[in-house]
C-alpha positions in Angstrom: -49.1 -7.0 4.5 -46.8 -4.3 3.2 -45.3 -4.0 -0.3 -42.3 -1.9 -1.2 -41.8 -0.6 -4.7 -38.3 -0.1 -5.8 -37.7 2.0 -8.9 -35.6 0.6 -11.8 -33.2 3.6 -11.4 -32.5 2.7 -7.8 -31.7 -0.9 -8.7 -29.3 0.3 -11.4 -27.5 2.7 -9.0 -27.1 0.0 -6.4 -25.8 -2.5 -9.1 -23.4 0.2 -10.4 -22.0 0.9 -6.9 -21.5 -2.8 -6.1 -19.8 -3.2 -9.5 -17.6 -0.2 -8.8 -16.7 -1.5 -5.3 -15.8 -5.0 -6.6 -13.7 -3.5 -9.4 -11.8 -1.2 -7.1 -11.2 -4.0 -4.7 -9.7 -6.2 -7.4 -7.5 -3.4 -8.7 -6.2 -2.6 -5.2 -5.6 -6.2 -4.3 -4.1 -7.1 -7.7 -1.6 -4.2 -7.7 -0.6 -4.4 -4.0 -1.7 -0.8 -3.5 -3.5 -1.9 -0.3 0.0 -2.4 1.3 1.0 1.2 0.7 -2.1 2.7 2.1 -3.5 0.8 5.0 -5.3 2.0 8.1 -5.3 5.7 7.1 -1.5 5.8 7.5 0.8 6.1 4.6 3.4 3.4 4.7 6.5 3.7 2.6 7.8 0.5 1.0 11.6 -0.1 0.7 13.3 0.4 -2.6 14.8 -2.9 -3.6 16.3 -2.0 -7.0 17.3 1.1 -8.9 18.5 0.9 -12.5 21.9 2.6 -12.9 25.0 2.2 -15.0 27.3 2.9 -11.9 28.8 -0.1 -10.1 27.7 0.6 -6.6 25.7 -0.9 -3.8 23.6 0.5 -1.0 23.3 -0.8 2.5 20.6 0.1 4.9 20.1 -0.7 8.6 16.8 -1.0 10.5 17.2 0.9 13.7 13.9 -0.2 15.2 15.7 -2.0 17.9 17.4 1.2 19.1 20.2 3.5 18.3 22.7 2.4 20.9 25.1 0.9 18.4 24.5 3.2 15.4 27.5 5.4 16.0 29.9 2.5 16.4 28.5 0.9 13.2 29.0 4.1 11.3 32.6 4.5 12.7 33.4 0.9 11.6 32.1 1.4 8.1 33.9 4.7 7.7 
């Protein structure tokens, strides 16, 4: 029969690491920061609102489907 002795300092370090991990997980999940940095790739989130005194709007187009019609869209808007 084998017995393993664990020092009090080791238990405190493991407890501190677990507490730190849980705290960081809650912070990242609660703020949505996990959406920005996911899978070692920085993902930029769209800007939905910018406070300004000017009366203007901004329009954006997602070209993920291809750029075949981009020129004609730009000509139409011009």
